[in-house]
C-alpha positions as semicolon CSV with decimal commas, in nm:
position;residue;x (nm);y (nm);z (nm)
1;X;-1,904;0,072;0,894
2;X;-1,672;0,117;0,600
3;X;-1,352;-0,087;0,622
4;X;-1,071;0,160;0,695
5;X;-0,755;0,181;0,487
6;X;-0,587;0,435;0,714
7;X;-0,602;0,804;0,795
8;X;-0,646;1,100;0,561
9;X;-0,558;1,434;0,722
10;X;-0,697;1,735;0,537
11;X;-0,548;2,072;0,638
12;X;-0,726;2,388;0,531
13;X;-1,035;2,182;0,458
14;X;-1,318;2,429;0,420
15;X;-1,671;2,380;0,295
16;X;-1,587;2,346;-0,076
17;X;-1,282;2,148;-0,195
18;X;-1,192;2,026;0,154
19;X;-1,541;1,894;0,222
20;X;-1,552;1,717;-0,115
21;X;-1,216;1,550;-0,053
22;X;-1,336;1,447;0,293
23;X;-1,643;1,281;0,141
24;X;-1,441;1,103;-0,130
25;X;-1,176;0,961;0,098
26;X;-1,434;0,860;0,358
27;X;-1,620;0,674;0,084
28;X;-1,290;0,514;-0,009
29;X;-1,255;0,369;0,340
30;X;-1,035;0,624;0,512
31;X;-1,068;0,768;0,858
32;X;-1,085;1,140;0,782
33;X;-0,944;1,418;0,998
34;X;-1,053;1,767;0,898
35;X;-0,829;2,052;1,016
36;X;-0,923;2,417;0,974
37;X;-0,915;2,740;1,172
38;X;-1,246;2,665;1,345
39;X;-1,335;2,297;1,372
40;X;-1,695;2,379;1,467
41;X;-1,758;2,499;1,110
42;X;-1,720;2,138;0,991
43;X;-1,961;1,989;1,244
44;X;-2,240;1,945;0,989
45;X;-2,002;1,751;0,762
46;X;-1,878;1,542;1,054
47;X;-2,238;1,460;1,143
48;X;-2,324;1,379;0,779
49;X;-2,034;1,140;0,730
50;X;-2,071;0,991;1,077
51;X;-2,436;0,910;1,005
52;X;-2,318;0,725;0,693
53;X;-2,091;0,506;0,904
54;X;-1,759;0,682;0,844
55;X;-1,506;0,779;1,109
56;X;-1,447;1,154;1,092
57;X;-1,295;1,405;1,332
58;X;-1,245;1,779;1,314
59;X;-0,956;1,978;1,461
60;X;-0,895;2,348;1,508
61;X;-0,554;2,460;1,383
62;X;-0,375;2,768;1,255
63;X;-0,167;2,618;0,974
64;X;0,078;2,910;0,994
65;X;0,188;2,812;1,345
66;X;0,461;2,548;1,356
67;X;0,377;2,429;1,707
68;X;0,008;2,387;1,620
69;X;0,088;2,183;1,309
70;X;0,328;1,962;1,503
71;X;0,064;1,905;1,772
72;X;-0,202;1,831;1,510
73;X;0,005;1,556;1,351
74;X;0,104;1,412;1,690
75;X;-0,259;1,408;1,808
76;X;-0,390;1,243;1,490
77;X;-0,116;0,979;1,490
78;X;-0,180;0,904;1,857
79;X;-0,559;0,917;1,866
80;X;-0,667;0,805;1,517
81;X;-0,381;0,619;1,347
82;X;-0,097;0,646;1,095
83;X;-0,149;0,925;0,842
84;X;-0,138;0,778;0,490
85;X;-0,276;1,080;0,301
86;X;-0,226;1,448;0,374
87;X;-0,397;1,730;0,184
88;X;-0,286;2,093;0,207
89;X;-0,568;2,311;0,080
90;X;-0,522;2,642;0,264
91;X;-0,484;2,972;0,082
92;X;-0,622;3,320;0,040
93;X;-0,724;3,428;-0,309
94;X;-0,627;3,794;-0,281
95;X;-0,697;4,022;-0,577
96;X;-0,565;4,377;-0,524
97;X;-0,411;4,635;-0,752
98;X;-0,036;4,652;-0,705
99;X;-0,038;4,994;-0,539
100;X;-0,301;4,874;-0,290
101;X;-0,105;4,560;-0,202
102;X;0,041;4,636;0,138
103;X;0,337;4,462;0,298
104;X;0,099;4,304;0,547
105;X;-0,133;4,170;0,279
106;X;0,154;4,030;0,072
107;X;0,307;3,857;0,374
108;X;-0,024;3,711;0,491
109;X;-0,095;3,564;0,147
110;X;0,250;3,402;0,137
111;X;0,228;3,285;0,498
112;X;-0,101;3,104;0,448
113;X;-0,057;2,960;0,100
114;X;0,317;2,886;0,093
115;X;0,477;2,884;0,437
116;X;0,191;2,686;0,590
117;X;0,219;2,437;0,304
118;X;0,585;2,390;0,384
119;X;0,507;2,328;0,751
120;X;0,234;2,076;0,672
121;X;0,442;1,897;0,408
122;X;0,749;1,878;0,626
123;X;0,551;1,737;0,919
124;X;0,378;1,483;0,694
125;X;0,718;1,380;0,558
126;X;0,850;1,318;0,909
127;X;0,578;1,064;0,981
128;X;0,550;0,909;0,635
129;X;0,926;0,864;0,595
130;X;0,946;0,639;0,899
131;X;0,690;0,406;0,737
132;X;0,820;0,434;0,381
133;X;0,487;0,529;0,224
134;X;0,229;0,802;0,192
135;X;0,060;1,053;-0,036
136;X;0,085;1,430;-0,002
137;X;-0,164;1,647;-0,193
138;X;-0,125;2,021;-0,258
139;X;-0,395;2,241;-0,408
140;X;-0,266;2,482;-0,672
141;X;-0,435;2,741;-0,893
142;X;-0,397;2,933;-1,217
143;X;-0,182;3,171;-1,012
144;X;0,065;2,886;-0,951
145;X;0,197;2,927;-1,306
146;X;0,077;3,269;-1,422
147;X;0,094;3,603;-1,245
148;X;-0,219;3,792;-1,339
149;X;-0,322;4,153;-1,300
150;X;-0,398;4,221;-0,934
151;X;-0,254;3,893;-0,815
152;X;0,105;3,985;-0,719
153;X;0,060;3,857;-0,362
154;X;-0,145;3,548;-0,441
155;X;0,070;3,446;-0,738
156;X;0,390;3,479;-0,538
157;X;0,243;3,255;-0,270
158;X;0,110;2,993;-0,511
159;X;0,429;2,993;-0,722
160;X;0,615;2,933;-0,397
161;X;0,388;2,647;-0,291
162;X;0,436;2,484;-0,632
163;X;0,813;2,505;-0,586
164;X;0,787;2,355;-0,237
165;X;0,577;2,067;-0,374
166;X;0,823;2,004;-0,659
167;X;1,119;1,999;-0,423
168;X;0,937;1,762;-0,190
169;X;0,838;1,533;-0,479
170;X;1,197;1,499;-0,597
171;X;1,327;1,432;-0,249
172;X;1,049;1,209;-0,120
173;X;0,961;1,007;-0,431
174;X;1,253;0,766;-0,384
175;X;1,124;0,714;-0,027
176;X;0,789;0,593;-0,169
177;X;0,604;0,912;-0,080
178;X;0,388;1,040;-0,366
179;X;0,367;1,420;-0,380
180;X;0,090;1,562;-0,601
181;X;0,028;1,924;-0,701
182;X;-0,320;1,972;-0,847
183;X;-0,335;2,287;-1,055
184;X;-0,696;2,403;-1,065
185;X;-0,712;2,633;-1,367
186;X;-1,078;2,712;-1,321
187;X;-1,344;2,877;-1,119
188;X;-1,465;2,632;-0,857
189;X;-1,837;2,561;-0,838
190;X;-1,879;2,678;-0,480
191;X;-2,080;2,929;-0,280
192;X;-1,782;3,161;-0,242
193;X;-1,726;3,176;-0,619
194;X;-2,098;3,222;-0,683
195;X;-2,099;3,524;-0,452
196;X;-1,784;3,665;-0,613
197;X;-1,932;3,628;-0,962
198;X;-2,257;3,788;-0,849
199;X;-2,070;4,088;-0,709
200;X;-1,850;4,125;-1,019
201;X;-2,099;4,057;-1,298
202;X;-2,448;4,039;-1,148
203;X;-2,486;3,678;-1,267
204;X;-2,670;3,453;-1,022
205;X;-2,571;3,091;-0,961
206;X;-2,867;2,960;-1,161
207;X;-2,756;3,166;-1,461
208;X;-2,406;3,021;-1,481
209;X;-2,374;2,797;-1,790
210;X;-2,361;2,423;-1,705
211;X;-2,013;2,277;-1,652
212;X;-1,839;2,614;-1,688
213;X;-1,714;2,588;-1,330
214;X;-1,529;2,284;-1,196
215;X;-1,730;2,091;-0,940
216;X;-1,568;2,018;-0,606
217;X;-1,654;1,649;-0,648
218;X;-1,453;1,644;-0,972
219;X;-1,155;1,793;-0,789
220;X;-1,186;1,534;-0,515
221;X;-1,203;1,258;-0,776
222;X;-0,881;1,386;-0,936
223;X;-0,708;1,365;-0,598
224;X;-0,844;1,015;-0,544
225;X;-0,721;0,911;-0,890
226;X;-0,370;1,043;-0,824
227;X;-0,358;0,873;-0,484
228;X;-0,454;0,539;-0,638
229;X;-0,177;0,542;-0,901
230;X;0,082;0,266;-0,914
231;X;0,430;0,381;-0,814
232;X;0,567;0,301;-1,162
233;X;0,342;0,573;-1,308
234;X;0,300;0,857;-1,062
235;X;0,162;1,197;-1,159
236;X;0,323;1,491;-0,982
237;X;0,134;1,777;-1,144
238;X;-0,214;1,753;-1,290
239;X;-0,399;2,053;-1,432
240;X;-0,776;2,055;-1,417
241;X;-1,019;2,285;-1,599
242;X;-1,366;2,274;-1,760
243;X;-1,386;2,227;-2,134
244;X;-1,492;2,589;-2,191
245;X;-1,201;2,742;-1,999
246;X;-0,971;2,961;-2,210
247;X;-0,609;2,869;-2,159
């Protein structure tokens, strides 16, 4: 068994970035709690990490529901241990022309990427503040700083999440809680992106130039790096992109 440093709770932890962060923090000695809409979808990852001697649990949660987030944190604190690291990774990358962006679509994008991030961050702050330590990690995107064509809903949500993270960092830093916003200005090397590229351009995964997409393991390593920083030199915002990315 790996010696445990504490608990890492990952909310919105799907099969790409979330799974990579789960692997990295488990390797770093953390008990990992994976929270997503359907916990059963992470069973293979739970089995994989469990077989390697790590303590991992999966929880079903709708991150947009305040009562479910409060229960999630209470259950993890009670059943697993004090939460030292919390990742918020939920979001919906919606790309729609402006005139096709309905009120419902706009609200849902904001609710999942911004409002849910506020709920998760606030609940993490409640528990971390009592202990005077912790790390909160928020996943951002190109849309966090630039509103692109077709991304009115998604950009509004990600801009909002960035503002929430900044506000939390300024308020919680003096309480020894490190708030990190990782701006991923890149396509992520994942199955979902491969399928999207195939549909848009006809390019198959094996035809994508090497290192032109950012690997999920590299993203997880960036989060691990930020978490390990000394408090006299904390990073709040870190942008990450492959060398070939135009920016």
